[in-house]
N, C-alpha and C positions, 0 to 999 in steps of 0.2 A: 504495500499499500502507500503512495503517493508521501510525502513529510509533506507540512501546509508551505512550507515556500516552496515546495514543487507545485504544490495543488494551485498557489496563487500564480506560479509563474504561467502555467498549463491554460489557466480564465482569463489572463488580466498581464500585457506584455508593458502595458506603463506602468501598473500599479508594483508589480515585481522589479521592475526597475527607480520605485521614487521609497518604495518601502519601509526599503533594506536603508536608507537615510536615517529613521529615524534611532530614538536610541532607542535599546537594547526591549527595555522592560513594554514600551510603547508599540515599540514593533510586532515584539508580540500579541499584544492587544485588535491593531490596526489591522494586521495580517485576520484574523481571527474575525474581525467587522466585517472585513471583504470579505473571505470566503460563507460569510452568513449568509451574507446583502446579496453573493452572486449565486449561490441557494436561489431568494427568493425571487433574483431579476428570469430565472432562467426560466421559471416557471410562471411568470410574468412574460417574456418574448422569445423563448427557444422552445415549448411546446406548443405543437400543430391540435390540441385538445380544443374543446369549443372555450369561447371565451365563460361561458357560465359555471364550468369546470375547474381552468383555472380561480376565480373569485372565490370557488368554495373554499378550493384551496389556500390561499390567502387566505380570505377570511376566518379561516381553520386558525390558521398562525398567527393573523395579528390580535385574536381573543385568547388563541393555548399560551406563546409562548411567557414563558416568565423566569427568573432566574434555575428551576427545577424540571422544565418539560423539553420537550425536545419541540426541533424546528421542522422536523419531518415525524408526525405520528403517526400513526397508526390509520387516523383516519384518511391524512393528508396521505400517505402513501397508497391507502386506497384510490384515492383519486387521480394522484399520478399514471398508478397502474393504467386506466383508461382510456391514456394517453398516449399517442408515438412519443417513444424517447425522442431526448433531443439529438442533431445529425450531430455536433460538437462533440469529439468524444471527452474533451475536455473536460467540460457539461457532464457529460456521463456517469465520466469517475470522481467530480463531483458530488454531485447524488447518491454516488454509491458510500463516496467517504465523511456522508453527514453525519454517522453513532460520530467518528472520527473527531469531526470538527469539533462538534458539541462536550466532546468529552473534557477537549483544549478548552473552551471557551469555558467551561467550569472548574477549571482551574488558575484563572483569572479571578485577580483581586474583585473585592465586593462594588467598588467605584467603577468601575470597567466596565463586567455585566450589569449593573444595574443602567449605563447612562447609555450601552448595544441595547436590551432588550428594550428599551422602553421609544428607543428612533426605531427599531426594528418594526417593533408595532406598528406605531405610523406610517412607517413606510408601505406595510405589506396592505395598510388598510385602504391608504391610498390607491395602491397600485389596481384593486380592489376596484377602484368605484374607476377607470379609468379602464378597465379592458370592453373590447367592443365598442366602445365610440371612435369616430373617426373625427381625426381633430385637424384632417385637411379643408374638411370643410366649418370648422372650426376659428378664430380669432387668435391674436396673436396675446392676448390674456389665457385660452384653453393652453397654446401651450407652455407660457409658463409657468401656470397650474401643474403641468405634466411634468415641466423639469426640475419642478419644483421638489416635484414628494418623489422621485428617480434618481436626484442629485442634492437638491438644497441642503433635505434631514442630512444628509449624509454629511454634508460638511455643517451642520452642527453640532452634527453628531463626532464629527475630529473636534470638532472644537470645546468642546467639550471632556473628552480626550486628555484632548492637551492641557486643561489648564488642570488635570487629576493629577498629570500625571510631575505638572510642575506650576504647586500653585502658587511660584511669584506671577505667575501670570494671571491672576483672579482680578485687580485692578483692570485691565485691559479686555477681557471676560465680554463685557457687553457692547464694547466694541466689536469686536471675533465675533459675536453670535449677531450684530447687526447684518457684518457682511457676510458670513457662510453660506448664506440663501443664495445670495447673487453668483460666491465664487463655483457653488457645489452650479448655476442654474448653466452660467458658462462654457463652462468646461464640459454641461453634454449639449448643448447647441451646438459646438464644435463636434462635435462627434457627431450630429443630428442632421450635419450639413454637409456633411463629409460623405456621411454616410445614406444619402437620399434618394439615391441610384438604387445600392444595395436593400435598402427597405421596401422601396414598391418593387421591384424583382418578389422578394420574401414577402409581398401583402399588406407591406407595413406603409401607414403613411403619418407623420407628425408632421408635418411644414403644414401652419395654413394656407389653402391659391389664394386669399383674398394678400397676402403678403408677397414681395418679393424678396429673393437671395438678398440683394444690397440690403434691406432696414434687416435683413435680419443678422446680416456680418456687422453690421453699427449695432445690434443689439449685442453682440458677442462681445463686441470689442471693450461696448460700454459696462461689461460685463466684468473683465480681464483688468480692468482698471479700476473696478472695484478689489479685485482680488491683492494689484497688486498694492493695495492700502493692504491689505489685510496682512500680505506678510513685508511690510513694512512695516505694520504695527506690531508684528512679532519682532522683527530683530530689536527697533529701538524697546522695547519692554527686557533688552537679553533673555530671549525665548530659547533651548537649546538649539543651535547651529543645527543640528542633524532637523529637526522640526522646522526651522525656520527651509532647509535645503529641499526637503520633500515639500513640499506647500510651491517653492519655487520653480520647481522643478516641472510638476502634474502646468503649472499657469503657463513658464514657457513654453512648453509642447504646445499648449493648448496653439499661444499664439503665432507661433511659426506655422502652426499644418492649415491656421488664418489664411496666414502670410501664402502658402502654397497655392490656397485654392484660388485666390485673388489672380494669382500666376501662371493658372493648370485648368483652373474649374473644379465641379467637384468629382468627388474623388480620390483628388488630391492626395497624397503623404509624404509626412517628411524622410526621408532618405534613412536609413540604419546608423549613416557614415555623420547625419546631424545630431540623431541621435543620441551616442553615441561621442561626440563631440561637447555636448549637452550636457550629459551628465559626467562624461571626466571635470567638465570646465568647474559646475555646481559644487563637485568634491572638493577639489583643488581650493578653492574658498571657500567648503566646512571648513578644510583641516587646516587652513595655512591661518582660519581668523577672517578672513576678509570677507567684505559687503557683499552681501548676497540677493539680496530686495532682488538690485537695480534688475539682478541677470533674467526677471518675471516682466519687464515694465513693457505695454505693448504701444508705451508710445517711441520708446528707441527705434528707427531705421530701420533696419534689419535682427529681426533676432539669430537669426542665421546668423546672421557675423560672428554673434559674442562666441558658438558653440566652432569654431573653429581652433 
């Protein structure tokens, strides 16, 4: 059976690169949190079963998950067995490894377990409400509400985990929570814009027809400016370098992706060489105590240039 870091790598290339920046104990909590949320995400967007069956599974999770219960209860397992399995082998292995993930969750400290459980329940409940909805006929508000459910809540969870790990950040917690939803929304919007054509082929559409791509790109950049403010607040409050680096890598990669989409169109991706360059640059800054936040600025000319 794969270890938690191996499961992370099989289900998210981006977070498999950014989470290791975090201090060891926080890294463990965020890895487990990501994997639990990925289980819920898999039910929401990787199963081909009816929206009603998937919503039922998500509602069971939102009502039953606690510090002592399982994400994949017998009732959830029964519902999932009635649907075709996900096509991605990484997601299949993650679902099969759910008991091990939950065992790892139970070994976390009480604050981390409470924070993860509270936010997971909110996300699962929100996802259930969006299943079966056609966002293509909606408005920007509907898209932003969806992004909040699937990514903004994760940002709020991470902010709470950062403060629980480093209590010295408590004086800026309100500022972090104020900006965390927009940070998460920005990352999600970039993914949605980039993957729009693939989502259509898969029968999904998250982008309102009444809104042009350029308007959505502007919204994503506005969100990533808020993300930069979030990261700057962490750095000014003397957050541990790994916490700043984790957030800066995620935000800077999103900015680089937007730049690529503007140059090459929907579907454009940042090259592996650029990703590696960005990772090495942020790691060097964290290791040597150099400023990190500016590496994630959306207003600097070419983010890619910083990764060389």
